[in-house]
C-alpha positions in Angstrom: -9.4 -2.8 15.5 -6.9 -0.5 17.3 -6.9 2.5 15.9 -10.6 4.3 14.9 -8.8 7.4 12.9 -9.6 8.3 9.2 -8.1 4.7 7.9 -10.6 3.0 10.0 -13.2 3.9 7.9 -12.0 1.6 4.9 -11.2 -1.0 7.6 -14.1 -1.2 9.2 -16.1 -1.8 6.5 -13.9 -4.7 4.7 -14.4 -6.3 8.2 -18.1 -5.8 7.9 -18.5 -7.5 4.7 -16.4 -11.0 6.0 -18.8 -12.4 8.2 -17.7 -16.1 7.4 -14.0 -14.7 8.5 -14.2 -12.1 11.1 -16.3 -11.0 14.0 -15.2 -7.9 14.9 -15.6 -8.0 18.7 -13.7 -4.3 20.1 -12.3 -1.4 19.0 -10.2 0.6 20.9 -8.6 4.1 20.5 -7.2 6.9 22.7 -9.8 9.2 21.9 -12.8 7.4 23.5 -15.8 9.6 21.9 -14.0 8.6 18.3 -13.9 5.1 19.1 -17.5 5.2 20.4 -19.0 6.5 17.3 -16.8 4.0 15.1 -18.5 1.4 17.4 -22.1 2.6 17.3 -21.7 2.8 13.5 -20.8 -0.8 12.9 -22.2 -2.2 15.7 -18.9 -3.2 17.3 -19.4 -4.8 20.7 -16.9 -3.3 23.1 -14.9 -0.3 22.9 -12.1 0.7 24.8 -9.3 3.7 24.9 -6.5 1.3 26.6 -4.8 -1.4 24.4 -3.5 -3.6 27.3 -7.0 -3.7 28.8 -8.9 -4.6 25.4 -6.2 -7.7 25.2 -6.4 -8.7 28.6 -10.7 -8.9 28.8 -11.7 -9.5 25.0 -8.5 -11.9 24.1 -9.2 -11.0 20.1 -7.5 -14.0 17.7 -6.6 -10.5 16.2 -5.4 -7.0 16.3 -5.9 -4.7 13.2 -3.2 -1.6 14.0 -4.8 1.4 12.8 -2.6 3.8 14.5 -0.2 6.5 13.2 3.1 5.0 11.6 5.5 5.9 14.2 2.9 3.9 16.8 3.1 0.8 15.0 6.2 -1.2 16.2 5.4 -0.7 19.6 1.5 -1.9 19.5 2.0 -4.8 17.1 5.1 -6.2 19.9 2.3 -5.8 22.9 -0.3 -7.5 20.6 1.7 -10.3 19.7 3.1 -10.9 23.4 -0.9 -10.9 24.0 -0.5 -13.8 21.4 -2.8 -11.9 18.8 -2.1 -12.2 15.3 -1.6 -8.5 13.6 -2.6 -7.0 10.8 -0.9 -3.9 9.9 -1.6 -0.8 8.1 1.2 0.5 6.0 4.2 1.2 6.6 4.7 -2.4 8.1 6.9 -0.2 11.0 9.3 2.9 10.6 12.7 1.3 10.5 13.7 -2.4 9.7 14.8 -2.6 12.8 11.6 -2.1 14.4 9.8 -4.7 11.1 12.7 -7.1 11.9 11.9 -7.0 15.9 8.5 -7.6 15.5 9.1 -10.6 12.8 11.1 -11.9 15.3 8.3 -11.6 18.5 5.9 -13.1 15.7 8.1 -16.1 15.1 8.5 -16.3 18.7 5.1 -16.7 19.8 4.0 -18.8 16.7 1.8 -16.1 14.9 1.1 -14.6 11.7 2.1 -10.9 10.5 -0.2 -9.5 7.3 0.3 -5.8 6.2 -1.8 -3.8 3.9 -0.3 -2.9 1.0 -4.0 -2.4 -0.7 -2.5 -1.2 -4.3 -1.2 -4.9 -5.0 -5.0 -6.1 -4.3 -6.3 -3.5 -6.7 -8.4 -5.3 -9.3 -5.7 -4.0 -12.1 -3.0 -5.6 -10.3 -4.4 -8.8 -9.5 -5.1 -9.1 -13.5 -1.4 -8.1 -14.0 -0.2 -10.9 -11.5 -2.3 -13.5 -13.1 -1.2 -12.9 -16.6 2.2 -13.2 -15.4 1.7 -16.1 -13.2 -0.7 -17.8 -16.9 3.3 -17.0 -18.5 2.3 -14.8 -20.8 5.2 -12.5 -20.0 8.0 -14.6 -19.8 10.6 -13.4 -17.1 9.8 -9.8 -15.9 12.8 -7.7 -17.0 11.7 -4.2 -16.0 9.1 -2.1 -14.1 8.2 1.3 -13.9 6.2 2.9 -11.6 4.4 6.8 -11.8 2.6 7.7 -8.5 1.4 11.4 -8.1 -0.5 12.3 -5.0 -2.4 16.1 -5.2 -1.4 17.9 -2.1 -2.5 21.7 -3.4 -2.2 22.8 0.0 1.7 22.3 0.4 2.7 25.9 -0.9 0.1 27.5 1.8 0.1 25.3 4.7 0.4 21.6 5.9 -1.8 19.8 8.6 -0.2 18.6 11.8 0.9 15.1 10.8 3.8 12.9 11.2 4.8 12.8 7.6 5.0 16.1 7.1 7.5 16.9 10.0 10.9 15.4 8.5 11.8 15.2 4.5 12.1 10.9 5.0 8.9 10.5 6.5 6.5 11.4 3.3 8.2 8.5 1.7 7.5 6.2 4.2 4.0 7.1 4.5 2.9 7.2 0.8 5.8 5.5 -0.7 4.7 1.8 0.4 1.8 2.2 -2.4 4.0 2.2 -5.7 6.8 0.5 -3.9 4.8 -2.3 -2.9 4.2 -3.2 -6.4 7.9 -3.4 -7.0 8.6 -5.3 -4.7 5.3 -7.7 -5.3 6.7 -8.2 -9.2 10.5 -8.6 -8.3 11.7 -9.1 -5.2 13.5 -7.6 -2.5 15.4 -3.9 -3.4 18.9 -5.1 -3.3 20.3 -1.5 -4.2 18.7 1.9 -4.3 20.0 5.1 -6.4 17.5 8.0 -5.9 17.1 11.8 -6.4 15.0 14.3 -5.2 13.9 17.7 -6.0 11.0 20.1 -5.7 12.1 21.4 -2.1 10.6 23.5 -0.1 10.0 24.6 3.2 6.7 24.0 4.9 4.9 26.0 7.2 6.0 24.2 10.4 9.3 24.7 9.3 9.9 21.3 8.1 12.4 20.8 5.0 10.4 19.3 2.2 10.7 17.3 -1.6 7.7 17.3 -3.6 9.6 14.7 -5.8 11.0 11.4 -5.4 12.6 9.2 -8.5 14.2 5.8 -7.2 16.0 3.4 -9.4 15.7 -0.4 -7.9 17.9 -3.2 -8.5 15.8 -6.3 -7.5 16.2 -10.0 -6.9 14.1 -10.4 -10.2 14.6 -7.6 -11.8 15.0 -3.8 -12.0 12.5 -1.1 -11.0 11.9 2.9 -11.8 9.7 4.7 -9.9 8.2 8.3 -9.6 6.7 9.4 -6.7 5.3 13.4 -6.4 3.0 15.0 -4.6 1.7 18.9 -5.1 1.0 18.4 -8.0 -3.1 19.0 -9.0 -3.3 15.6 -11.1 -3.8 12.6 -9.1 -2.2 9.5 -11.4 -1.0 5.9 -10.2 0.4 3.7 -13.2 2.5 0.8 -14.1 4.8 -0.5 -17.3 5.6 -4.0 -16.8 8.0 -5.3 -19.6 8.7 -9.2 -19.3 10.6 -11.2 -22.2 7.3 -11.9 -24.8 5.0 -9.2 -23.8 4.6 -5.7 -21.6 1.7 -4.6 -20.1 -0.2 -0.5 -18.9 -1.7 -0.7 -15.9 -4.1 2.6 -14.9 -4.6 1.3 -11.3 -6.7 5.0 -10.9 -9.2 3.4 -13.6 -8.7 -0.2 -12.7 -7.7 -0.8 -16.3 -5.3 -3.1 -17.8 -3.7 -3.3 -21.1 -1.3 -6.3 -21.9 0.3 -6.3 -25.4 2.0 -9.6 -26.7 4.2 -11.0 -29.4 2.1 -13.2 -31.8 3.0 -15.5 -34.6 2.1 -12.5 -37.2 4.9 -10.0 -36.8 3.1 -8.0 -39.2 0.0 -7.9 -37.6 0.7 -7.5 -34.0 -0.7 -3.9 -33.7 -3.8 -4.9 -34.8 -4.3 -8.1 -33.0 -3.5 -6.6 -29.9 -5.3 -3.2 -30.6 -8.6 -5.3 -30.8 -8.1 -7.0 -28.0 -7.3 -4.4 -25.4 -10.2 -1.8 -26.9 -12.7 -4.8 -26.6 -11.5 -5.7 -23.1 -11.2 -1.8 -22.1 -14.8 -1.4 -23.9 -16.3 -4.0 -21.1 -13.8 -2.7 -18.1 -15.0 1.0 -18.5 -19.0 -0.5 -19.2 -18.8 -2.3 -15.9 -17.7 0.7 -14.1 -20.2 2.8 -15.3 -22.6 -0.2 -14.3 -21.4 -0.2 -10.7 -20.7 3.5 -10.2 -24.8 3.9 -11.7 -26.0 1.1 -9.4 -24.6 2.3 -6.5 -25.8 6.1 -6.8 -29.2 4.8 -7.1 -28.9 3.3 -4.2 -29.3 -0.7 -5.9 -26.2 -1.7 -4.8 -23.0 -0.7 -2.2 -21.3 2.8 -3.4 -18.2 2.1 -5.7 -15.5 2.9 -4.8 -12.2 1.1 -6.0 -9.7 2.0 -2.4 -12.9 -0.2 -0.8 -12.5 -3.0 -3.2 -9.1 -3.1 -2.1 -9.1 -3.1 1.4 -11.9 -6.0 0.7 -9.4 -8.1 -0.9 -6.6 -7.2 1.1 -8.6 -7.9 4.4 -9.8 -11.2 3.0 -6.5 -12.7 2.1 -5.4 -12.2 5.1 -7.9 -13.7 7.6 -8.6 -16.5 5.1 -4.8 -17.6 5.2 -5.4 -17.3 9.0 -8.8 -19.6 8.7 -6.9 -21.7 6.4 -3.8 -22.0 9.0 -1.1 -20.7 6.6 1.5 -17.8 5.8 -0.6 -14.5 4.6 0.7 -13.6 1.2 1.8 -9.8 2.0 3.7 -10.9 5.2 6.2 -9.4 7.8 9.0 -10.7 5.4 7.4 -8.7 2.4 6.3 -5.3 4.4 10.0 -5.3 6.0 11.2 -5.4 2.2 8.6 -2.3 1.6 10.2 -0.6 4.1 13.9 -1.7 3.3 13.4 -0.2 -0.2 11.6 2.8 1.3 14.9 3.1 3.3 17.3 2.6 0.8 15.2 5.4 -1.5 15.4 7.5 1.4 19.4 7.3 2.2 20.6 7.7 -1.3 18.2 10.6 -2.1 19.1 12.4 1.1 22.7 11.7 0.1 22.4 13.1 -3.1 20.8 16.4 -2.2 23.3 16.7 0.4 26.3 16.5 -2.4 24.5 18.6 -4.7 24.7 21.5 -1.8 28.0 20.7 -1.0 29.0 21.5 -5.0 27.3 24.5 -4.7 28.7 25.9 -1.9 32.2 24.7 -3.1 32.0 26.7 -6.6 
């Protein structure tokens, strides 16, 4: 494990839950005290504060890259050159050029890249994919994603984090969550048209936009994504429209409603209503049971994000064990960063044009 910060708190338990696939042999962090704390908590044999030393002495099969986003590319290249596969926390890298360079290094060394787009491994999203692959939707036509993240501190003061240092960084840091769902469903983005609003100047002097909206033309359909921070309500939802069905996915509550065509045109609403009511009731009872058992100590603590971390890690290391390419690989990681960059370029260009028009008037 390279990096023992906050994100490691999601990855370490997931790795420990996969003893049939993964053995954690070392943790490395420039902050040695933080690395030792993680080592002790999860029983990791070795601890380092230099990546090159860990790679030389441990010779790991794979490295979990959990560093700040701006350090991803250099760290991944160093691991790949040392003969280790890499599993990258999102974003894969912070530019498309960096992503492609790292992909080339992996290919040249015969190694694999995985990217932790953990939102696409949430149970509700996996249920959506299963329904699509079963042919219930026909060809997909439209995907709409709403993603809002509470950040009440925006107007009073921001932490000293990379994502608050420039107007484009927020989308690279958090934007991969909603955009990865669009890319997974519809393929690469070919074109983006985006706008921003809610401009503020942060306490560190940086320009910042609270609200982003983008429309993407993708390989297999069109997508719209609304992404906001600063509000008090956390929401993550997807609306998918196909030739034969539509779905409403609530990622926050891990629920899905599928509304399909039926042979009984005047009975569609009632049939779909009964089906979805029954499915929602079962899902809600399942959640209550899991939360209750976790709270009482009879089962591991139930957190949906932990389930998605576990599924994402299991998929990557399972692919390595079977000698195949991971499903969410370097190419998909690059496609998500590409969609982020298209959105950033379009949105900031529109903002500058709007300012020029105001000045002209």
